C-alpha positions as CSV (number, residue, x, y, z in Angstrom):
1,M,0.0,0.0,0.0
2,I,1.2,3.5,-0.8
3,Y,0.5,6.4,1.6
4,R,0.4,10.0,0.4
5,H,1.6,11.4,3.8
6,G,3.8,9.6,6.2
7,F,7.3,8.6,7.1
8,A,9.2,5.4,7.8
9,M,11.4,4.6,10.8
10,Y,13.8,1.8,10.8
11,G,14.7,-0.1,14.0
12,E,14.2,1.3,17.4
13,G,13.9,5.0,17.9
14,F,11.6,7.9,18.2
15,L,10.4,11.0,16.4
16,G,9.6,14.2,18.3
17,V,7.1,16.7,17.1
18,A,6.6,20.2,18.5
19,L,2.8,20.7,18.6
20,N,2.8,23.9,20.8
21,G,-0.7,23.1,21.8
22,A,-2.0,23.9,18.3
23,A,-2.9,20.3,17.3
24,T,-6.5,19.2,17.9
25,K,-6.5,15.8,16.3
26,F,-3.9,13.0,15.6
27,M,-4.7,10.0,13.5
28,A,-2.1,7.4,12.4
29,M,-1.6,3.8,11.2
30,A,1.4,1.9,12.4
31,A,2.7,-1.4,10.9
32,L,5.9,-3.3,10.2
33,E,6.8,-3.4,6.5
34,D,6.3,-6.8,4.9
35,N,9.7,-6.7,3.3
36,Q,11.6,-6.7,6.6
37,K,13.9,-9.6,7.2
38,G,13.8,-11.8,10.3
39,N,11.1,-12.4,12.8
40,N,11.3,-9.1,14.6
41,A,8.3,-7.6,16.4
42,I,7.9,-3.9,17.2
43,I,5.7,-2.1,19.7
44,Y,4.5,1.4,18.7
45,E,3.9,4.0,21.3
46,V,2.5,7.5,21.3
47,W,3.6,9.9,24.0
48,L,2.1,13.4,24.7
49,D,3.8,15.8,27.1
50,G,5.8,13.0,28.7
51,K,2.8,10.7,29.2
52,K,2.3,7.5,27.2
53,V,-1.2,7.6,25.8
54,A,-1.2,4.7,23.4
55,E,0.7,1.4,22.8
56,T,0.2,-1.5,20.5
57,T,0.7,-5.1,21.2
58,P,3.9,-6.5,19.5
59,C,3.4,-6.1,15.7
60,A,5.1,-8.5,13.2
61,R,5.4,-8.6,9.4
62,R,2.2,-9.2,7.4
63,Q,0.0,-8.1,10.3
64,T,-2.8,-5.6,10.0
65,A,-1.9,-2.0,10.8
66,T,-2.9,-0.5,14.2
67,H,-4.9,2.7,14.1
68,F,-4.2,5.5,16.6
69,R,-6.7,8.3,17.2
70,R,-6.1,10.9,19.9
71,Y,-7.4,14.4,20.5
72,T,-5.1,16.7,22.3
73,G,-3.9,20.2,23.1
74,A,-0.4,18.8,23.8
75,K,2.7,20.7,23.4
76,R,5.0,17.8,22.5
77,M,4.4,14.4,20.9
78,Y,6.8,11.5,20.5
79,L,6.2,8.5,18.2
80,V,8.2,5.6,19.5
81,N,9.3,2.3,18.0
82,V,10.3,-0.2,20.6
83,S,11.7,-3.7,19.9
84,A,9.3,-6.2,21.5
85,S,12.3,-8.2,22.7
86,T,14.8,-5.6,24.0
87,G,13.1,-2.2,24.4
88,I,14.6,1.2,24.5
89,N,14.6,4.2,26.8
90,T,11.3,6.1,26.4
91,P,11.3,9.8,26.0
92,A,10.5,12.1,28.9
């Protein structure tokens, strides 16, 4: 599937977005690309102003995307990819 708006993240990591309280709605789909090698599983997290507001169960290849829907006046958002087997430090 091709998406008109979006980004890809590879491996563990996070993307920070300055919202400055101006965002009123956040919608996203998260999934592991089917062409990834190995049997890795990823957990996707959404953090708003230092608080985790959403988390998936471990996602593997060829699994249906998880949909996130959150309404917020948050100042900062982090989208986090965490390995289901090792984990990383979460943002504050």
